[in-house]
N, C-alpha and C positions, 0 to 999 in steps of 0.2 A: 473475443474479447470487448465485443461492445455491452455483453450482457453483465459482465464483471465489472465494468464502467460502470455503468447504471446504478449496479447493487452498491459497488464502495462510495459512492457519491451521496449517498446519506447519511449524515452520521450518526444517526440508530444502528443501523447496521453495519457500519467499522465499527461500534461499539463493541456488539455482538461479539464479529469476528474475534474481535480482542477478548472477550471472555472465555472462548471456545478452541484458541488458538494452541493452546499447551493441556488443556484436558478437557472432556464429554460431559455435556453438562446438559441438564433436562431443561422444557421448554418453563419449565417452573420456576428452576435456581435463573435461569437467565431472567424472566417477567421480573424476579425481583429485585433485581439490578436497576427496575427504569420504572416512572412513573407512569407507564399507559395499561393498558387492557393486556391478559394476555392473549386475545384475538390478534391485537394489534403487531405483538411480537410473533405470533401465529407466521403474519403475513409476510413480515420482514423476511423472518425463516424461510418460506416460500421464494422468496426473492434470492436472496442467498443459497438453497438450493437449488433451483432451476439455472443459475447462474455456474454451477457447480462450484460454489464455495466453500458449501459445508456438505457433511456426509452426514444422514441420517442411520441412525441403528434404533428397532423398533424394538422393546422389550414388552410381550402384552402391550399393555394400552398406553405403556409410555412412551415419548420420544427423545432423542439420545442425538445433540448435534455435535460437534469437532468438525473444526475447520479444513480444509480441504488446501492449503499451500500453492500445491501444483496449479489450482485453478486462476490463479494468482499470476503466474510464470508469462504468456504470452502478452497481458499489460505491462507486467515488470519489463520485460524485453520490448517493449516499445518507449516507454516510458524511458529505458535507459538507454535510447538512441538519441534523446535530448541531450542527455549528461554528458554524452563521451561527445559531441558535436560544440559544448559550452565547453566543454574542460578542453578541449583541441584549442578553442579559441583564445580561450585563456593562454594559456600554454606559449602559442604565438606572440601573444601580447607583451608574457614573462620576458621572453625573449629578446625579443624589441627593445623591450625597457633596459632591460642588461647591455646589450648592445649598444643602445643608444647612450648609457649611462658609460661605459668603456671609451666611448666615442670621445664625448665629452671632455674625460678626465686625460687625455692622450693629447687635446687639444689646447687643454691649459697650461700655462707658462709655469715653469717652476719657480720659486726665487729664490 
């Protein structure tokens, strides 16, 4: 999970993941979307590969990359824990507000 978190912390790598999310792309195709050198893109791809977030397929001298969404499962599950707690707290507050509103309306004299 730590490697995946470090990998997606960098904006360029997140953008690369978006590019290869739905289809396989070559290094050249990926690099064409950025204003950095191809070696820099290759370095980003190495980080994503090492974090198991992309799959690499070799075809002759060309390398093709595709996202591995399952590489983000552990990170997603960890982050979901924060949402679950936050949603539970929100539900409690909404229920408390509703209870207070009903209590106040019962206590008010009717004209």
